[in-house]
C-alpha positions as CSV (number, residue, x, y, z in Angstrom):
1,M,-74.9,32.9,-70.3
2,K,-73.9,29.3,-70.2
3,L,-70.8,30.1,-72.5
4,L,-69.6,33.3,-70.0
5,S,-69.9,31.2,-67.2
6,K,-68.0,28.1,-68.5
7,L,-65.2,31.1,-69.6
8,M,-65.1,32.4,-66.1
9,L,-64.5,29.0,-64.3
10,L,-62.1,28.0,-67.0
11,A,-59.7,31.1,-65.8
12,L,-60.0,30.6,-62.1
13,P,-56.9,28.3,-62.4
14,I,-54.9,30.8,-64.4
15,L,-55.3,33.3,-61.6
16,A,-55.0,30.8,-58.5
17,A,-51.7,29.5,-60.5
18,C,-50.3,33.4,-60.4
19,G,-48.8,35.1,-57.7
20,G,-46.3,34.8,-55.0
21,G,-44.8,31.4,-53.4
22,G,-43.7,32.9,-50.2
23,D,-41.9,35.8,-48.5
24,D,-38.6,34.4,-49.7
25,Q,-39.7,34.1,-53.5
26,T,-41.0,35.6,-56.4
27,C,-43.6,33.2,-58.5
28,K,-44.8,34.0,-62.1
29,T,-47.3,31.6,-64.2
30,D,-46.7,31.0,-68.0
31,L,-50.5,31.3,-69.5
32,G,-50.0,29.0,-72.3
33,T,-48.0,26.1,-70.1
34,L,-50.0,26.7,-66.9
35,T,-46.4,26.3,-65.6
36,K,-45.2,28.0,-62.6
37,S,-41.4,29.3,-61.5
38,C,-40.1,31.0,-59.3
39,V,-37.2,32.7,-58.1
40,P,-35.7,33.8,-55.0
41,N,-36.2,37.4,-53.9
42,P,-33.2,39.7,-52.8
43,S,-32.4,39.5,-49.1
44,H,-31.8,43.1,-47.3
45,A,-30.8,41.9,-44.1
46,L,-27.7,43.9,-42.8
47,P,-24.5,42.8,-41.3
48,E,-26.3,44.0,-37.9
49,G,-23.7,43.2,-34.8
50,I,-20.4,43.3,-33.3
51,W,-17.3,42.1,-34.9
52,Y,-13.9,42.4,-34.0
53,G,-10.8,41.9,-36.5
54,S,-7.9,43.8,-38.4
55,V,-6.9,46.4,-40.7
56,N,-4.4,45.5,-43.6
57,S,-2.5,48.3,-42.8
58,S,1.1,48.8,-42.4
59,Q,0.6,49.7,-38.9
60,S,-0.8,46.5,-36.9
61,V,-4.1,48.2,-36.7
62,A,-6.8,46.5,-35.3
63,A,-10.7,47.3,-36.3
64,Q,-14.5,46.7,-34.2
65,T,-17.5,47.2,-35.9
66,I,-20.7,48.1,-34.7
67,V,-24.1,47.8,-37.2
68,L,-27.1,48.9,-35.8
69,E,-30.3,47.4,-37.3
70,T,-30.6,50.6,-39.1
71,G,-28.2,50.3,-41.0
72,Q,-26.0,53.3,-39.1
73,Y,-22.0,51.6,-38.2
74,F,-19.1,52.6,-36.8
75,S,-15.6,50.8,-37.6
76,I,-12.8,52.0,-35.0
77,Y,-9.4,51.1,-35.9
78,T,-7.0,51.5,-33.0
79,Q,-3.3,50.7,-32.4
80,N,-1.6,49.4,-29.3
81,G,-5.0,49.9,-27.8
82,S,-5.1,53.5,-28.6
83,F,-7.4,55.4,-31.0
84,V,-6.5,56.1,-34.9
85,W,-9.6,56.3,-36.8
86,L,-13.1,56.0,-36.8
87,I,-15.4,55.4,-40.3
88,E,-19.6,56.0,-39.9
89,G,-22.4,55.9,-41.9
90,I,-25.3,54.7,-42.8
91,M,-25.1,51.2,-45.0
92,T,-27.4,49.4,-47.2
93,A,-27.1,45.3,-48.1
94,T,-28.5,43.2,-51.0
95,D,-27.4,39.5,-50.6
96,G,-24.6,39.8,-48.5
97,A,-23.1,42.6,-50.3
98,F,-23.3,46.0,-48.4
99,T,-22.3,49.6,-49.6
100,D,-22.3,53.4,-48.3
101,P,-21.3,56.0,-51.0
102,A,-20.7,58.6,-48.1
103,T,-19.0,57.2,-45.0
104,V,-16.9,59.8,-43.2
105,G,-13.8,59.3,-41.3
106,F,-12.3,61.2,-38.1
107,H,-8.4,60.9,-37.1
108,T,-7.3,61.0,-33.7
109,L,-5.2,64.2,-35.2
110,G,-9.1,65.8,-36.2
111,A,-9.0,65.7,-39.2
112,I,-12.5,64.8,-41.4
113,R,-13.0,63.3,-44.7
114,A,-15.4,61.6,-46.8
115,G,-15.3,58.6,-49.1
116,T,-16.9,55.0,-49.7
117,L,-17.4,51.9,-48.4
118,S,-18.4,48.6,-49.5
119,G,-18.0,44.5,-48.6
120,N,-19.3,41.6,-47.9
121,F,-20.6,39.2,-45.0
122,T,-22.1,35.9,-44.0
123,A,-24.5,36.4,-41.1
124,K,-23.2,35.8,-37.8
125,S,-20.1,34.9,-39.2
126,A,-17.7,36.8,-40.6
127,L,-17.3,40.1,-42.9
128,T,-14.4,41.8,-45.2
129,A,-14.8,45.2,-46.7
130,T,-12.8,48.1,-48.0
131,T,-13.5,52.0,-48.1
132,S,-11.7,54.4,-49.6
133,L,-10.5,56.6,-46.7
134,F,-6.8,55.9,-45.5
135,V,-4.9,56.3,-42.7
136,S,-1.3,58.2,-43.3
137,P,1.7,56.4,-44.1
138,D,-0.8,54.6,-45.8
139,T,-1.8,55.6,-49.7
140,T,-4.4,52.9,-50.5
141,A,-7.8,52.0,-49.9
142,T,-8.4,50.4,-46.1
143,S,-9.3,46.8,-46.1
144,F,-10.4,45.8,-43.1
145,N,-12.8,42.6,-41.4
146,G,-14.2,41.2,-38.9
147,N,-15.5,38.2,-37.0
148,Y,-18.6,38.2,-35.3
149,N,-18.9,38.2,-31.6
150,A,-22.0,36.5,-30.2
151,T,-21.8,39.3,-27.4
152,Y,-24.3,41.0,-29.5
153,D,-26.9,38.7,-29.0
154,T,-26.8,38.8,-25.4
155,P,-29.0,41.7,-23.7
156,I,-26.9,44.2,-21.4
157,A,-28.4,46.0,-18.7
158,I,-27.5,49.4,-16.7
159,G,-26.3,47.2,-14.0
160,D,-23.3,45.5,-16.6
161,V,-21.5,49.0,-16.4
162,A,-22.5,50.3,-12.9
163,R,-19.3,51.2,-12.0
164,A,-16.2,53.7,-12.3
165,W,-14.4,53.1,-15.9
166,T,-10.8,53.9,-16.8
167,S,-8.4,54.1,-19.9
168,G,-6.1,51.3,-19.4
169,A,-2.3,52.5,-18.7
170,G,-0.3,54.1,-22.3
171,V,-3.7,54.1,-23.9
172,T,-5.2,57.3,-26.3
173,P,-7.6,59.5,-25.3
174,V,-6.8,58.9,-21.4
175,S,-10.4,58.8,-20.6
176,T,-12.8,58.0,-16.9
177,I,-16.2,57.1,-16.8
178,T,-18.8,56.3,-13.9
179,V,-22.1,55.1,-14.3
180,A,-24.7,55.2,-11.6
181,A,-27.0,52.4,-10.9
182,D,-29.5,54.8,-12.5
183,G,-27.8,55.1,-15.9
184,T,-26.4,59.0,-15.1
185,A,-22.8,59.2,-15.9
186,K,-19.9,61.6,-15.7
187,G,-16.2,61.5,-16.7
188,T,-13.5,63.2,-18.3
189,Q,-11.3,63.1,-21.5
190,N,-8.6,65.3,-22.1
191,A,-9.7,68.6,-21.9
192,C,-13.5,67.7,-21.6
193,T,-16.0,66.8,-18.7
194,F,-18.9,65.6,-19.6
195,T,-22.0,64.2,-18.0
196,G,-24.9,62.2,-19.4
197,S,-26.9,58.9,-19.4
198,F,-27.5,55.2,-20.6
199,K,-30.2,53.1,-21.2
200,P,-30.6,49.6,-22.8
201,R,-31.3,49.9,-26.5
202,P,-34.9,48.6,-27.2
203,T,-33.8,45.9,-29.3
204,G,-32.2,43.7,-26.8
205,K,-29.4,43.7,-28.0
206,H,-25.9,43.9,-25.9
207,L,-26.2,47.8,-26.7
208,L,-26.9,50.5,-24.7
209,D,-27.9,54.4,-26.4
210,G,-26.5,57.1,-24.7
211,T,-26.3,60.8,-24.6
212,L,-23.2,62.9,-23.5
213,N,-23.3,66.4,-22.9
214,F,-19.1,68.5,-23.0
215,T,-18.3,71.1,-21.6
216,G,-14.3,72.5,-21.1
217,S,-13.1,75.5,-22.5
218,L,-10.3,73.8,-24.3
219,C,-12.9,70.9,-25.3
220,A,-13.4,70.5,-28.7
221,L,-17.3,69.1,-28.2
222,S,-18.1,72.2,-25.7
223,N,-21.5,72.6,-25.0
224,V,-22.2,69.9,-27.9
225,S,-24.4,67.1,-27.1
226,V,-23.6,64.0,-28.6
227,S,-25.9,60.4,-29.0
228,V,-23.8,57.3,-28.4
229,E,-23.9,53.8,-28.3
230,A,-21.9,51.7,-25.7
231,T,-21.4,48.3,-24.8
232,V,-18.9,46.1,-22.8
233,V,-17.1,42.7,-24.3
234,N,-14.5,40.6,-22.0
235,G,-14.5,43.7,-19.9
236,Q,-13.7,46.0,-22.3
237,L,-16.1,49.2,-22.3
238,T,-16.8,51.1,-25.6
239,I,-18.7,54.4,-26.2
240,V,-18.7,55.1,-29.6
241,G,-20.9,58.2,-31.6
242,V,-20.8,61.1,-33.7
243,T,-23.0,64.7,-34.0
244,P,-25.6,64.7,-36.1
245,Q,-23.8,67.1,-38.3
246,R,-21.0,64.4,-38.7
247,D,-18.5,67.3,-37.8
248,Q,-17.1,65.8,-34.8
249,A,-16.8,62.1,-33.0
250,F,-16.4,60.3,-29.4
251,Y,-14.7,57.1,-28.9
252,L,-13.7,55.8,-25.3
253,S,-12.2,52.9,-24.1
254,A,-12.1,51.9,-20.7
255,Q,-11.7,49.0,-18.5
């Protein structure tokens, strides 16, 4: 019995030395030397936020990228303020590198294509990405970048958007939207008329969650309901969303 007790006591330091070294690292103990070594755990933080940059393209295209805390992202390409292309998907990230094997692109002329996305980022600083999709006349994979906009870290209220908004002169698609103090909204875009509502996103970030319902005999989204995200940065309202089937997209820019 005494021998058994001594063996149990000798085992205790070894057991105590094993285990974790905190949430940010994993540690193990060499049972022969009783030395502990630790390695950092992979970080799966996403490039959450609102990013503004440019596209590596012959067309002088600007990029606005919104990444949600869920990993869903919307990268919007515009030329002189007018919509050109939108890619959407759900990314995963490991140690500052992100990927999406199933991004979808929506072109202003109606084309829909599937592709991939990969890139790198520094949290709340900058990101670079490449998608296998491209916009004619480009014929190779499209790269884009973004700088973090700190506005994302401030809450947005319905009162911040409760007014009439109109797309800028010469900007397409031509759009109007009026948001009421209770978050309800109505508007038009080309052949489409829509109604819906908005509310602050529960994360407290600079985003509103919304749903828009479309009608119009010549509207591609007629009788379709689309979940959207909205934000206002430097007086510019952006609304973007895709259908659950990822067969239609909606984008609105207004001032």
